[in-house]
PDB file with SEQRES, HELIX, SHEET and CRYST1 records, atoms N, CA, C and O in Angstrom:
SEQRES   1 A   64  MET ALA LYS LYS LEU LYS ILE THR TRP LYS ARG SER ASN          
SEQRES   2 A   64  ASN SER GLY PRO ALA LYS PHE ASP PRO ILE ILE ARG GLY          
SEQRES   3 A   64  LEU GLY LEU ARG ARG LEU ASN GLN THR VAL ILE ARG SER          
SEQRES   4 A   64  ASN ILE PRO GLU ILE ARG GLY MET VAL LYS LYS VAL ILE          
SEQRES   5 A   64  HIS LEU VAL ASP VAL GLN GLU ILE GLU VAL GLU GLU              
HELIX    1 AA1 ALA A   18  PHE A   20  5                                   3    
HELIX    2 AA2 ASP A   21  GLY A   26  1                                   6    
HELIX    3 AA3 PRO A   42  LYS A   50  1                                   9    
SHEET    1 AA1 3 THR A  35  SER A  39  0                                        
SHEET    2 AA1 3 ALA A   2  TRP A   9 -1                                        
SHEET    3 AA1 3 VAL A  55  VAL A  62 -1                                        
CRYST1    1.000    1.000    1.000  90.00  90.00  90.00 P 1           1          
ATOM      1  N   MET A   1      -4.009  -0.912 -12.585  1.00  0.00           N  
ATOM      2  CA  MET A   1      -3.863   0.505 -12.384  1.00  0.00           C  
ATOM      3  C   MET A   1      -5.203   1.193 -12.639  1.00  0.00           C  
ATOM      4  O   MET A   1      -5.908   0.891 -13.601  1.00  0.00           O  
ATOM      5  N   ALA A   2      -5.525   2.112 -11.761  1.00  0.00           N  
ATOM      6  CA  ALA A   2      -6.790   2.840 -11.876  1.00  0.00           C  
ATOM      7  C   ALA A   2      -6.526   4.242 -12.413  1.00  0.00           C  
ATOM      8  O   ALA A   2      -5.492   4.846 -12.128  1.00  0.00           O  
ATOM      9  N   LYS A   3      -7.470   4.744 -13.189  1.00  0.00           N  
ATOM     10  CA  LYS A   3      -7.341   6.107 -13.690  1.00  0.00           C  
ATOM     11  C   LYS A   3      -7.998   7.066 -12.713  1.00  0.00           C  
ATOM     12  O   LYS A   3      -9.084   6.807 -12.193  1.00  0.00           O  
ATOM     13  N   LYS A   4      -7.318   8.175 -12.477  1.00  0.00           N  
ATOM     14  CA  LYS A   4      -7.816   9.224 -11.583  1.00  0.00           C  
ATOM     15  C   LYS A   4      -7.708  10.554 -12.300  1.00  0.00           C  
ATOM     16  O   LYS A   4      -7.059  10.658 -13.341  1.00  0.00           O  
ATOM     17  N   LEU A   5      -8.345  11.570 -11.742  1.00  0.00           N  
ATOM     18  CA  LEU A   5      -8.284  12.921 -12.293  1.00  0.00           C  
ATOM     19  C   LEU A   5      -7.438  13.801 -11.387  1.00  0.00           C  
ATOM     20  O   LEU A   5      -7.650  13.845 -10.175  1.00  0.00           O  
ATOM     21  N   LYS A   6      -6.491  14.494 -11.973  1.00  0.00           N  
ATOM     22  CA  LYS A   6      -5.674  15.477 -11.258  1.00  0.00           C  
ATOM     23  C   LYS A   6      -6.261  16.838 -11.605  1.00  0.00           C  
ATOM     24  O   LYS A   6      -6.174  17.282 -12.749  1.00  0.00           O  
ATOM     25  N   ILE A   7      -6.862  17.504 -10.609  1.00  0.00           N  
ATOM     26  CA  ILE A   7      -7.590  18.749 -10.836  1.00  0.00           C  
ATOM     27  C   ILE A   7      -6.851  19.888 -10.132  1.00  0.00           C  
ATOM     28  O   ILE A   7      -6.582  19.817  -8.933  1.00  0.00           O  
ATOM     29  N   THR A   8      -6.529  20.929 -10.885  1.00  0.00           N  
ATOM     30  CA  THR A   8      -5.830  22.097 -10.340  1.00  0.00           C  
ATOM     31  C   THR A   8      -6.700  23.333 -10.575  1.00  0.00           C  
ATOM     32  O   THR A   8      -7.146  23.592 -11.693  1.00  0.00           O  
ATOM     33  N   TRP A   9      -6.931  24.090  -9.502  1.00  0.00           N  
ATOM     34  CA  TRP A   9      -7.729  25.320  -9.585  1.00  0.00           C  
ATOM     35  C   TRP A   9      -6.831  26.426 -10.118  1.00  0.00           C  
ATOM     36  O   TRP A   9      -5.869  26.808  -9.451  1.00  0.00           O  
ATOM     37  N   LYS A  10      -7.123  26.948 -11.308  1.00  0.00           N  
ATOM     38  CA  LYS A  10      -6.251  27.917 -11.966  1.00  0.00           C  
ATOM     39  C   LYS A  10      -6.824  29.324 -12.065  1.00  0.00           C  
ATOM     40  O   LYS A  10      -6.058  30.287 -12.096  1.00  0.00           O  
ATOM     41  N   ARG A  11      -8.145  29.476 -12.116  1.00  0.00           N  
ATOM     42  CA  ARG A  11      -8.725  30.809 -12.282  1.00  0.00           C  
ATOM     43  C   ARG A  11      -9.726  31.089 -11.184  1.00  0.00           C  
ATOM     44  O   ARG A  11     -10.503  30.213 -10.805  1.00  0.00           O  
ATOM     45  N   SER A  12      -9.711  32.304 -10.673  1.00  0.00           N  
ATOM     46  CA  SER A  12     -10.621  32.715  -9.616  1.00  0.00           C  
ATOM     47  C   SER A  12     -12.031  32.904 -10.170  1.00  0.00           C  
ATOM     48  O   SER A  12     -12.218  33.154 -11.361  1.00  0.00           O  
ATOM     49  N   ASN A  13     -13.007  32.781  -9.292  1.00  0.00           N  
ATOM     50  CA  ASN A  13     -14.400  32.970  -9.671  1.00  0.00           C  
ATOM     51  C   ASN A  13     -14.966  34.242  -9.045  1.00  0.00           C  
ATOM     52  O   ASN A  13     -16.178  34.339  -8.854  1.00  0.00           O  
ATOM     53  N   ASN A  14     -14.125  35.208  -8.723  1.00  0.00           N  
ATOM     54  CA  ASN A  14     -14.571  36.417  -8.032  1.00  0.00           C  
ATOM     55  C   ASN A  14     -15.673  37.161  -8.772  1.00  0.00           C  
ATOM     56  O   ASN A  14     -16.651  37.582  -8.153  1.00  0.00           O  
ATOM     57  N   SER A  15     -15.535  37.330 -10.075  1.00  0.00           N  
ATOM     58  CA  SER A  15     -16.532  38.104 -10.808  1.00  0.00           C  
ATOM     59  C   SER A  15     -17.588  37.226 -11.478  1.00  0.00           C  
ATOM     60  O   SER A  15     -18.476  37.733 -12.162  1.00  0.00           O  
ATOM     61  N   GLY A  16     -17.491  35.914 -11.281  1.00  0.00           N  
ATOM     62  CA  GLY A  16     -18.439  34.998 -11.911  1.00  0.00           C  
ATOM     63  C   GLY A  16     -19.636  34.715 -11.019  1.00  0.00           C  
ATOM     64  O   GLY A  16     -19.726  35.223  -9.902  1.00  0.00           O  
ATOM     65  N   PRO A  17     -20.558  33.896 -11.525  1.00  0.00           N  
ATOM     66  CA  PRO A  17     -21.741  33.550 -10.740  1.00  0.00           C  
ATOM     67  C   PRO A  17     -21.382  32.756  -9.476  1.00  0.00           C  
ATOM     68  O   PRO A  17     -20.457  31.944  -9.480  1.00  0.00           O  
ATOM     69  N   ALA A  18     -22.110  33.002  -8.427  1.00  0.00           N  
ATOM     70  CA  ALA A  18     -21.844  32.351  -7.145  1.00  0.00           C  
ATOM     71  C   ALA A  18     -22.167  30.857  -7.182  1.00  0.00           C  
ATOM     72  O   ALA A  18     -21.764  30.128  -6.276  1.00  0.00           O  
ATOM     73  N   LYS A  19     -22.875  30.387  -8.195  1.00  0.00           N  
ATOM     74  CA  LYS A  19     -23.246  28.968  -8.256  1.00  0.00           C  
ATOM     75  C   LYS A  19     -22.036  28.062  -8.463  1.00  0.00           C  
ATOM     76  O   LYS A  19     -22.134  26.858  -8.229  1.00  0.00           O  
ATOM     77  N   PHE A  20     -20.890  28.610  -8.897  1.00  0.00           N  
ATOM     78  CA  PHE A  20     -19.699  27.793  -9.092  1.00  0.00           C  
ATOM     79  C   PHE A  20     -18.928  27.564  -7.797  1.00  0.00           C  
ATOM     80  O   PHE A  20     -18.157  26.608  -7.712  1.00  0.00           O  
ATOM     81  N   ASP A  21     -19.111  28.408  -6.791  1.00  0.00           N  
ATOM     82  CA  ASP A  21     -18.369  28.284  -5.531  1.00  0.00           C  
ATOM     83  C   ASP A  21     -18.593  26.934  -4.834  1.00  0.00           C  
ATOM     84  O   ASP A  21     -17.615  26.305  -4.433  1.00  0.00           O  
ATOM     85  N   PRO A  22     -19.826  26.467  -4.675  1.00  0.00           N  
ATOM     86  CA  PRO A  22     -20.013  25.161  -4.020  1.00  0.00           C  
ATOM     87  C   PRO A  22     -19.441  23.999  -4.831  1.00  0.00           C  
ATOM     88  O   PRO A  22     -19.055  22.978  -4.262  1.00  0.00           O  
ATOM     89  N   ILE A  23     -19.385  24.146  -6.143  1.00  0.00           N  
ATOM     90  CA  ILE A  23     -18.822  23.087  -6.978  1.00  0.00           C  
ATOM     91  C   ILE A  23     -17.319  22.992  -6.751  1.00  0.00           C  
ATOM     92  O   ILE A  23     -16.772  21.898  -6.615  1.00  0.00           O  
ATOM     93  N   ILE A  24     -16.655  24.143  -6.710  1.00  0.00           N  
ATOM     94  CA  ILE A  24     -15.210  24.172  -6.446  1.00  0.00           C  
ATOM     95  C   ILE A  24     -14.921  23.562  -5.077  1.00  0.00           C  
ATOM     96  O   ILE A  24     -13.998  22.760  -4.934  1.00  0.00           O  
ATOM     97  N   ARG A  25     -15.710  23.940  -4.072  1.00  0.00           N  
ATOM     98  CA  ARG A  25     -15.522  23.393  -2.714  1.00  0.00           C  
ATOM     99  C   ARG A  25     -15.802  21.891  -2.686  1.00  0.00           C  
ATOM    100  O   ARG A  25     -15.118  21.138  -1.992  1.00  0.00           O  
ATOM    101  N   GLY A  26     -16.804  21.463  -3.442  1.00  0.00           N  
ATOM    102  CA  GLY A  26     -17.152  20.045  -3.494  1.00  0.00           C  
ATOM    103  C   GLY A  26     -16.058  19.192  -4.097  1.00  0.00           C  
ATOM    104  O   GLY A  26     -15.930  18.012  -3.770  1.00  0.00           O  
ATOM    105  N   LEU A  27     -15.270  19.785  -4.976  1.00  0.00           N  
ATOM    106  CA  LEU A  27     -14.132  19.069  -5.539  1.00  0.00           C  
ATOM    107  C   LEU A  27     -12.974  18.999  -4.546  1.00  0.00           C  
ATOM    108  O   LEU A  27     -12.011  18.265  -4.770  1.00  0.00           O  
ATOM    109  N   GLY A  28     -13.059  19.750  -3.458  1.00  0.00           N  
ATOM    110  CA  GLY A  28     -12.007  19.728  -2.440  1.00  0.00           C  
ATOM    111  C   GLY A  28     -10.976  20.821  -2.615  1.00  0.00           C  
ATOM    112  O   GLY A  28      -9.918  20.780  -1.987  1.00  0.00           O  
ATOM    113  N   LEU A  29     -11.267  21.800  -3.461  1.00  0.00           N  
ATOM    114  CA  LEU A  29     -10.323  22.888  -3.702  1.00  0.00           C  
ATOM    115  C   LEU A  29     -10.634  24.055  -2.779  1.00  0.00           C  
ATOM    116  O   LEU A  29     -11.783  24.485  -2.680  1.00  0.00           O  
ATOM    117  N   ARG A  30      -9.610  24.568  -2.103  1.00  0.00           N  
ATOM    118  CA  ARG A  30      -9.796  25.648  -1.146  1.00  0.00           C  
ATOM    119  C   ARG A  30      -9.067  26.926  -1.526  1.00  0.00           C  
ATOM    120  O   ARG A  30      -9.463  28.007  -1.092  1.00  0.00           O  
ATOM    121  N   ARG A  31      -8.005  26.829  -2.331  1.00  0.00           N  
ATOM    122  CA  ARG A  31      -7.262  28.028  -2.725  1.00  0.00           C  
ATOM    123  C   ARG A  31      -6.707  27.847  -4.137  1.00  0.00           C  
ATOM    124  O   ARG A  31      -6.558  26.723  -4.617  1.00  0.00           O  
ATOM    125  N   LEU A  32      -6.407  28.952  -4.785  1.00  0.00           N  
ATOM    126  CA  LEU A  32      -5.875  28.920  -6.139  1.00  0.00           C  
ATOM    127  C   LEU A  32      -4.579  28.125  -6.201  1.00  0.00           C  
ATOM    128  O   LEU A  32      -3.803  28.108  -5.246  1.00  0.00           O  
ATOM    129  N   ASN A  33      -4.356  27.478  -7.313  1.00  0.00           N  
ATOM    130  CA  ASN A  33      -3.173  26.663  -7.604  1.00  0.00           C  
ATOM    131  C   ASN A  33      -3.079  25.406  -6.738  1.00  0.00           C  
ATOM    132  O   ASN A  33      -2.040  24.746  -6.722  1.00  0.00           O  
ATOM    133  N   GLN A  34      -4.136  25.073  -6.029  1.00  0.00           N  
ATOM    134  CA  GLN A  34      -4.158  23.833  -5.268  1.00  0.00           C  
ATOM    135  C   GLN A  34      -4.523  22.695  -6.221  1.00  0.00           C  
ATOM    136  O   GLN A  34      -5.328  22.871  -7.136  1.00  0.00           O  
ATOM    137  N   THR A  35      -3.921  21.525  -5.994  1.00  0.00           N  
ATOM    138  CA  THR A  35      -4.175  20.349  -6.814  1.00  0.00           C  
ATOM    139  C   THR A  35      -4.725  19.236  -5.952  1.00  0.00           C  
ATOM    140  O   THR A  35      -4.233  18.994  -4.850  1.00  0.00           O  
ATOM    141  N   VAL A  36      -5.749  18.554  -6.450  1.00  0.00           N  
ATOM    142  CA  VAL A  36      -6.324  17.398  -5.762  1.00  0.00           C  
ATOM    143  C   VAL A  36      -6.413  16.237  -6.749  1.00  0.00           C  
ATOM    144  O   VAL A  36      -6.478  16.440  -7.962  1.00  0.00           O  
ATOM    145  N   ILE A  37      -6.415  15.026  -6.215  1.00  0.00           N  
ATOM    146  CA  ILE A  37      -6.581  13.816  -7.011  1.00  0.00           C  
ATOM    147  C   ILE A  37      -7.945  13.235  -6.652  1.00  0.00           C  
ATOM    148  O   ILE A  37      -8.227  12.990  -5.479  1.00  0.00           O  
ATOM    149  N   ARG A  38      -8.780  13.018  -7.644  1.00  0.00           N  
ATOM    150  CA  ARG A  38     -10.126  12.486  -7.423  1.00  0.00           C  
ATOM    151  C   ARG A  38     -10.358  11.281  -8.319  1.00  0.00           C  
ATOM    152  O   ARG A  38      -9.714  11.136  -9.358  1.00  0.00           O  
ATOM    153  N   SER A  39     -11.273  10.422  -7.914  1.00  0.00           N  
ATOM    154  CA  SER A  39     -11.644   9.254  -8.710  1.00  0.00           C  
ATOM    155  C   SER A  39     -12.270   9.701 -10.024  1.00  0.00           C  
ATOM    156  O   SER A  39     -12.919  10.744 -10.100  1.00  0.00           O  
ATOM    157  N   ASN A  40     -12.063   8.898 -11.044  1.00  0.00           N  
ATOM    158  CA  ASN A  40     -12.630   9.194 -12.358  1.00  0.00           C  
ATOM    159  C   ASN A  40     -14.011   8.551 -12.443  1.00  0.00           C  
ATOM    160  O   ASN A  40     -14.188   7.506 -13.068  1.00  0.00           O  
ATOM    161  N   ILE A  41     -14.985   9.195 -11.803  1.00  0.00           N  
ATOM    162  CA  ILE A  41     -16.359   8.695 -11.793  1.00  0.00           C  
ATOM    163  C   ILE A  41     -17.269   9.760 -12.402  1.00  0.00           C  
ATOM    164  O   ILE A  41     -16.899  10.933 -12.452  1.00  0.00           O  
ATOM    165  N   PRO A  42     -18.452   9.362 -12.864  1.00  0.00           N  
ATOM    166  CA  PRO A  42     -19.336  10.329 -13.535  1.00  0.00           C  
ATOM    167  C   PRO A  42     -19.704  11.544 -12.686  1.00  0.00           C  
ATOM    168  O   PRO A  42     -19.861  12.640 -13.223  1.00  0.00           O  
ATOM    169  N   GLU A  43     -19.843  11.374 -11.384  1.00  0.00           N  
ATOM    170  CA  GLU A  43     -20.210  12.491 -10.519  1.00  0.00           C  
ATOM    171  C   GLU A  43     -19.126  13.570 -10.515  1.00  0.00           C  
ATOM    172  O   GLU A  43     -19.428  14.760 -10.609  1.00  0.00           O  
ATOM    173  N   ILE A  44     -17.876  13.154 -10.407  1.00  0.00           N  
ATOM    174  CA  ILE A  44     -16.755  14.103 -10.403  1.00  0.00           C  
ATOM    175  C   ILE A  44     -16.594  14.735 -11.779  1.00  0.00           C  
ATOM    176  O   ILE A  44     -16.356  15.938 -11.889  1.00  0.00           O  
ATOM    177  N   ARG A  45     -16.724  13.923 -12.831  1.00  0.00           N  
ATOM    178  CA  ARG A  45     -16.608  14.457 -14.193  1.00  0.00           C  
ATOM    179  C   ARG A  45     -17.680  15.510 -14.469  1.00  0.00           C  
ATOM    180  O   ARG A  45     -17.410  16.493 -15.158  1.00  0.00           O  
ATOM    181  N   GLY A  46     -18.886  15.320 -13.944  1.00  0.00           N  
ATOM    182  CA  GLY A  46     -19.949  16.299 -14.121  1.00  0.00           C  
ATOM    183  C   GLY A  46     -19.638  17.605 -13.421  1.00  0.00           C  
ATOM    184  O   GLY A  46     -19.906  18.682 -13.955  1.00  0.00           O  
ATOM    185  N   MET A  47     -19.062  17.513 -12.207  1.00  0.00           N  
ATOM    186  CA  MET A  47     -18.672  18.725 -11.485  1.00  0.00           C  
ATOM    187  C   MET A  47     -17.579  19.470 -12.238  1.00  0.00           C  
ATOM    188  O   MET A  47     -17.614  20.695 -12.349  1.00  0.00           O  
ATOM    189  N   VAL A  48     -16.608  18.721 -12.756  1.00  0.00           N  
ATOM    190  CA  VAL A  48     -15.509  19.335 -13.507  1.00  0.00           C  
ATOM    191  C   VAL A  48     -16.043  20.015 -14.763  1.00  0.00           C  
ATOM    192  O   VAL A  48     -15.590  21.101 -15.127  1.00  0.00           O  
ATOM    193  N   LYS A  49     -16.994  19.385 -15.417  1.00  0.00           N  
ATOM    194  CA  LYS A  49     -17.558  19.955 -16.649  1.00  0.00           C  
ATOM    195  C   LYS A  49     -18.191  21.319 -16.395  1.00  0.00           C  
ATOM    196  O   LYS A  49     -18.126  22.199 -17.254  1.00  0.00           O  
ATOM    197  N   LYS A  50     -18.805  21.506 -15.222  1.00  0.00           N  
ATOM    198  CA  LYS A  50     -19.437  22.786 -14.893  1.00  0.00           C  
ATOM    199  C   LYS A  50     -18.418  23.912 -14.704  1.00  0.00           C  
ATOM    200  O   LYS A  50     -18.707  25.070 -15.007  1.00  0.00           O  
ATOM    201  N   VAL A  51     -17.222  23.572 -14.203  1.00  0.00           N  
ATOM    202  CA  VAL A  51     -16.222  24.607 -13.893  1.00  0.00           C  
ATOM    203  C   VAL A  51     -14.943  24.433 -14.719  1.00  0.00           C  
ATOM    204  O   VAL A  51     -13.865  24.846 -14.291  1.00  0.00           O  
ATOM    205  N   ILE A  52     -15.062  23.825 -15.898  1.00  0.00           N  
ATOM    206  CA  ILE A  52     -13.885  23.536 -16.717  1.00  0.00           C  
ATOM    207  C   ILE A  52     -13.110  24.806 -17.082  1.00  0.00           C  
ATOM    208  O   ILE A  52     -11.907  24.736 -17.333  1.00  0.00           O  
ATOM    209  N   HIS A  53     -13.771  25.949 -17.116  1.00  0.00           N  
ATOM    210  CA  HIS A  53     -13.096  27.203 -17.444  1.00  0.00           C  
ATOM    211  C   HIS A  53     -12.268  27.734 -16.270  1.00  0.00           C  
ATOM    212  O   HIS A  53     -11.499  28.680 -16.440  1.00  0.00           O  
ATOM    213  N   LEU A  54     -12.414  27.145 -15.096  1.00  0.00           N  
ATOM    214  CA  LEU A  54     -11.678  27.593 -13.906  1.00  0.00           C  
ATOM    215  C   LEU A  54     -10.562  26.631 -13.492  1.00  0.00           C  
ATOM    216  O   LEU A  54      -9.698  26.999 -12.696  1.00  0.00           O  
ATOM    217  N   VAL A  55     -10.567  25.411 -14.018  1.00  0.00           N  
ATOM    218  CA  VAL A  55      -9.630  24.388 -13.567  1.00  0.00           C  
ATOM    219  C   VAL A  55      -8.875  23.776 -14.739  1.00  0.00           C  
ATOM    220  O   VAL A  55      -9.303  23.858 -15.890  1.00  0.00           O  
ATOM    221  N   ASP A  56      -7.736  23.157 -14.414  1.00  0.00           N  
ATOM    222  CA  ASP A  56      -7.004  22.312 -15.360  1.00  0.00           C  
ATOM    223  C   ASP A  56      -7.195  20.877 -14.916  1.00  0.00           C  
ATOM    224  O   ASP A  56      -7.134  20.582 -13.722  1.00  0.00           O  
ATOM    225  N   VAL A  57      -7.424  19.982 -15.860  1.00  0.00           N  
ATOM    226  CA  VAL A  57      -7.699  18.578 -15.528  1.00  0.00           C  
ATOM    227  C   VAL A  57      -6.780  17.693 -16.352  1.00  0.00           C  
ATOM    228  O   VAL A  57      -6.630  17.883 -17.559  1.00  0.00           O  
ATOM    229  N   GLN A  58      -6.165  16.719 -15.682  1.00  0.00           N  
ATOM    230  CA  GLN A  58      -5.359  15.704 -16.342  1.00  0.00           C  
ATOM    231  C   GLN A  58      -5.815  14.341 -15.873  1.00  0.00           C  
ATOM    232  O   GLN A  58      -6.157  14.164 -14.704  1.00  0.00           O  
ATOM    233  N   GLU A  59      -5.823  13.387 -16.766  1.00  0.00           N  
ATOM    234  CA  GLU A  59      -6.143  12.012 -16.385  1.00  0.00           C  
ATOM    235  C   GLU A  59      -4.829  11.294 -16.132  1.00  0.00           C  
ATOM    236  O   GLU A  59      -3.955  11.273 -17.000  1.00  0.00           O  
ATOM    237  N   ILE A  60      -4.682  10.711 -14.959  1.00  0.00           N  
ATOM    238  CA  ILE A  60      -3.450  10.022 -14.591  1.00  0.00           C  
ATOM    239  C   ILE A  60      -3.752   8.592 -14.184  1.00  0.00           C  
ATOM    240  O   ILE A  60      -4.889   8.264 -13.847  1.00  0.00           O  
ATOM    241  N   GLU A  61      -2.743   7.749 -14.215  1.00  0.00           N  
ATOM    242  CA  GLU A  61      -2.890   6.371 -13.767  1.00  0.00           C  
ATOM    243  C   GLU A  61      -2.177   6.233 -12.424  1.00  0.00           C  
ATOM    244  O   GLU A  61      -1.039   6.668 -12.253  1.00  0.00           O  
ATOM    245  N   VAL A  62      -2.881   5.615 -11.476  1.00  0.00           N  
ATOM    246  CA  VAL A  62      -2.358   5.468 -10.124  1.00  0.00           C  
ATOM    247  C   VAL A  62      -2.404   4.000  -9.740  1.00  0.00           C  
ATOM    248  O   VAL A  62      -3.409   3.325  -9.967  1.00  0.00           O  
ATOM    249  N   GLU A  63      -1.325   3.507  -9.162  1.00  0.00           N  
ATOM    250  CA  GLU A  63      -1.330   2.130  -8.651  1.00  0.00           C  
ATOM    251  C   GLU A  63      -2.049   2.083  -7.328  1.00  0.00           C  
ATOM    252  O   GLU A  63      -1.848   2.947  -6.475  1.00  0.00           O  
ATOM    253  N   GLU A  64      -2.873   1.095  -7.151  1.00  0.00           N  
ATOM    254  CA  GLU A  64      -3.602   0.974  -5.888  1.00  0.00           C  
ATOM    255  C   GLU A  64      -3.178  -0.254  -5.147  1.00  0.00           C  
ATOM    256  O   GLU A  64      -3.684  -0.523  -4.058  1.00  0.00           O  
TER     257      GLU A  64                                                      
END                                                                             
């Protein structure tokens, strides 16, 4: 079983710095309350760390 990250976009970035917008898009999130499953790799974890105040993250186990 592989571990993955379940990322849900919970807070808007309307009044925040524009530098977070490409990070949110890079994670594959397009609208609020959308959830995506991503690999648990350092690149994704670094992106999540930058926008942790805007998203909810859970580590899940997925059968492959």
